[in-house]
C-alpha positions in Angstrom: 53.1 151.7 75.5 56.8 151.8 75.7 58.7 148.6 75.3 62.2 148.1 76.7 64.7 146.8 74.3 67.6 144.7 75.6 70.3 146.7 73.9 73.2 145.1 75.7 74.4 145.0 79.2 73.1 147.5 81.7 75.2 150.4 82.8 77.5 149.6 85.6 77.1 145.9 85.1 80.6 145.6 83.6 81.8 143.8 80.5 80.2 140.5 79.6 81.9 137.5 81.1 82.8 134.5 79.0 82.5 130.9 80.3 83.9 130.3 83.7 87.4 128.9 83.6 88.5 126.4 86.2 91.1 127.8 88.5 94.4 125.9 88.8 94.6 123.9 92.0 96.2 125.7 94.9 99.7 124.5 95.8 99.6 122.2 98.7 101.4 123.9 101.6 103.6 122.0 104.0 102.1 121.3 107.4 105.2 122.6 109.0 107.6 125.5 108.4 110.7 124.5 106.4 112.9 125.6 109.3 111.7 122.5 111.2 113.2 120.2 108.6 116.6 121.9 108.9 118.0 119.9 111.8 117.1 116.5 110.2 118.5 117.8 106.9 121.8 118.7 108.5 122.1 115.4 110.3 121.3 113.5 107.0 123.9 115.7 105.2 126.7 115.1 107.8 126.0 111.5 108.7 125.1 110.1 105.2 125.7 112.3 102.2 129.1 113.6 103.0 130.6 110.2 104.0 129.0 108.6 100.9 130.6 111.2 98.6 133.9 110.9 100.4 133.8 107.1 100.1 133.3 107.3 96.4 136.3 109.6 96.1 138.6 107.6 98.4 137.6 104.4 96.5 139.6 105.9 93.6 142.7 106.4 95.7 145.3 104.5 97.5 145.2 106.2 100.9 146.5 106.1 104.4 145.6 108.3 107.4 148.0 111.0 106.2 148.3 110.6 102.5 146.4 109.6 99.4 147.3 108.8 95.8 144.7 108.8 92.9 144.7 105.4 91.2 141.4 105.5 89.2 139.5 102.3 88.9 142.4 100.1 90.0 140.9 99.4 93.4 137.6 98.2 91.9 139.4 96.0 89.4 141.5 94.4 92.2 138.6 93.9 94.5 136.5 92.2 91.8 139.5 90.0 91.1 139.5 88.6 94.7 139.5 84.8 94.4 136.9 84.3 97.2 134.6 87.2 96.1 132.3 84.8 94.2 131.9 82.6 97.3 131.3 85.7 99.4 128.6 87.1 97.0 126.9 83.7 96.9 127.0 83.4 100.7 125.6 86.9 101.1 122.6 86.2 98.9 121.9 82.8 100.5 122.2 84.3 104.0 119.9 87.3 103.2 117.2 85.1 101.6 117.3 82.4 104.3 117.2 84.8 107.3 114.6 87.1 105.8 112.4 84.2 104.8 112.5 82.5 108.2 111.8 85.8 110.0 108.7 86.4 107.8 107.3 82.9 108.4 108.2 82.7 112.2 107.3 86.3 112.8 103.8 85.9 111.2 103.1 82.7 113.2 104.3 84.2 116.5 102.4 87.3 115.7 99.2 85.3 115.3 99.9 83.3 118.4 100.6 86.4 120.6 97.5 88.2 119.5 95.3 85.3 120.4 93.6 84.9 123.8 96.6 83.6 125.8 96.8 84.2 129.5 100.6 84.9 129.4 100.7 86.7 126.1 102.2 89.8 127.6 105.0 87.8 129.2 105.6 85.8 126.0 105.8 88.9 124.0 108.6 90.2 126.2 110.4 86.8 126.0 110.2 86.8 122.2 111.4 90.4 121.9 114.2 90.1 124.4 116.9 88.7 122.0 116.6 91.9 119.9 117.8 93.9 122.8 121.0 91.9 123.4 124.2 93.0 121.8 125.0 91.1 118.5 128.6 90.5 119.6 127.4 89.1 122.9 125.0 86.8 121.1 127.7 85.6 118.8 130.1 84.8 121.6 127.4 83.0 123.6 126.4 80.8 120.7 130.0 80.1 119.8 130.3 78.5 123.3 127.0 76.7 123.0 127.9 75.2 119.6 131.4 74.0 120.6 131.9 70.4 119.5 131.4 67.8 122.3 131.7 70.3 125.2 129.0 72.7 124.0 125.5 72.6 125.4 123.9 71.8 122.0 126.1 68.7 121.5 125.6 67.6 125.1 121.8 67.9 124.7 121.9 65.8 121.5 124.1 63.2 123.3 121.3 62.7 125.9 119.0 61.5 123.1 121.6 59.4 121.4 122.5 61.8 118.6 126.1 62.4 117.8 127.0 66.1 117.7 129.3 67.8 115.2 131.4 70.9 114.9 128.7 73.2 113.8 130.9 76.2 113.2 134.0 74.3 112.0 132.2 72.3 109.4 132.0 73.9 105.9 128.5 72.5 105.3 126.9 73.8 108.5 128.9 77.0 109.5 126.8 79.5 107.5 123.5 77.8 108.3 124.3 77.8 112.0 125.1 81.6 111.9 121.9 82.2 109.9 119.8 80.4 112.5 121.3 82.4 115.3 120.5 85.6 113.3 116.9 84.4 113.0 116.7 83.7 116.7 118.0 87.2 117.5 115.9 89.1 114.9 112.6 87.3 114.9 111.4 89.3 117.9 111.4 92.6 115.9 109.5 90.9 113.1 107.0 89.5 115.6 106.4 93.0 117.0 105.8 94.4 113.5 103.3 91.6 112.8 101.5 92.1 116.2 101.0 95.8 115.3 99.7 94.9 111.8 97.3 92.2 113.0 95.9 94.3 115.8 95.2 97.1 113.3 92.8 94.9 111.4 89.2 96.0 112.2 87.2 93.5 114.3 84.3 93.6 111.8 86.3 91.4 109.4 86.8 88.7 112.1 83.1 89.0 113.0 82.0 88.6 109.4 84.1 85.4 109.1 82.5 84.1 112.3 79.0 84.8 111.1 79.7 82.9 107.9 80.8 79.9 109.9 84.5 80.2 109.2 87.1 78.9 111.7 90.6 79.9 112.7 92.1 78.7 109.4 89.6 80.8 107.3 90.3 83.8 109.5 94.0 83.4 109.0 93.8 82.8 105.3 91.2 85.3 104.2 91.7 88.1 106.8 95.0 88.0 108.6 97.3 86.9 105.8 96.1 89.5 103.1 95.5 92.4 105.5 98.8 92.1 107.3 100.7 92.6 104.0 102.0 96.0 105.1 103.7 94.3 108.0 105.1 91.6 105.7 106.4 94.3 103.4 108.3 96.0 106.2 109.7 92.7 107.6 111.0 91.6 104.1 112.7 94.9 103.4 114.3 95.4 106.8 115.5 91.8 107.2 116.7 91.4 103.6 118.7 94.5 103.6 120.1 93.6 107.0 121.0 90.2 105.7 122.9 91.7 102.7 124.9 93.9 105.1 125.4 91.4 107.9 128.9 91.3 109.3 129.2 91.4 113.1 127.5 88.1 113.9 129.3 86.2 111.1 132.7 87.7 112.2 132.1 86.9 115.9 131.1 83.3 115.3 133.2 82.1 112.3 135.4 85.0 111.1 134.4 83.8 107.6 135.7 80.3 108.2 136.4 77.5 108.0 138.5 78.8 105.1 136.2 81.1 103.1 133.1 79.0 103.3 131.1 81.5 105.4 132.6 84.6 104.1 130.3 87.4 103.0 131.0 90.6 101.1 131.2 92.5 104.3 133.7 90.1 105.9 135.9 90.2 102.8 135.9 94.0 103.0 136.9 93.9 106.7 139.8 91.5 105.9 141.1 94.1 103.5 141.0 96.7 106.2 142.9 94.4 108.5 145.6 93.9 105.9 146.0 97.7 105.5 144.5 98.0 102.0 142.2 100.9 102.9 141.5 102.1 99.3 140.8 98.5 98.2 138.4 98.0 101.1 136.7 101.4 100.5 136.1 100.3 96.9 134.5 97.1 98.3 132.2 99.2 100.5 131.1 101.2 97.4 130.5 97.9 95.5 128.5 96.6 98.5 126.5 99.8 98.5 125.7 99.5 94.8 124.8 95.8 95.2 122.4 96.5 98.1 120.9 99.4 96.2 120.5 97.4 93.0 118.6 94.7 94.8 116.7 96.7 97.4 115.2 99.4 95.1 113.5 97.0 92.6 112.4 94.8 95.5 110.9 97.8 97.3 109.2 98.8 94.1 107.8 95.4 93.5 106.5 94.9 97.0 105.1 98.4 97.0 103.0 97.7 93.9 101.7 94.5 95.6 100.9 96.5 98.7 98.9 99.0 96.7 97.1 96.2 94.8 96.2 94.5 98.1 
């Protein structure tokens, strides 16, 4: 009886293989050819990157339309030495915080209201969003007329109920607040639309679970709508806060930074330098404003993004 001996691998079976090695993960391919990104890249390069680089260069010069002279950091030093810059920076932060905070609160409340079972909710959504479509300059001119002392509609309406009006835009204590409230009136429509989209994306199963547990409207708002609409809150905060830091047209239309410098922001100070013909100085101010907005917006975006992931 012949016994077979396993004397190694059979012929033709090839060399013995070691333990299987895990293959490196395949590189994730883009869903679209890179050529499709080219138009957007060209627009971004021409509209944003090139002007940004040029602004950083011209901020180091004393320039006119036909000539420029390199002066180094003198423009930055002179701009930071502006006597009303501290007031402008303070007003900019107050304005951004106030307008963004009110847009978040009012936008959320209106979003909840306009996603409820109202008969006229479609019409009311249009009414709330309408101010967003109106030109900012037109809004500023209109409210400048409405807020005129004594002859304005606001003071006349207050007089009917026995309240004395005041010069809302000419008083140092109310000028910036009046402009901020007009800004909220114009921008809350966009915040409301974002909240409506966020609330309507919440699955109905969550609302049904609260109803089964015996919860009412408050419990549904607190435990369902408020936490699950955080992505909408995140978007509204970022958009409105950055817009508040850069706000210029409404402030300039309504108060021109006055009375005095009490409603000046960084953007209005920069524009006044342009008006005076100090183009290099105002360009340096634009660069400073860009750096300020970036220094505030990037950490804020990171912090809110972490909260969004945690939620």
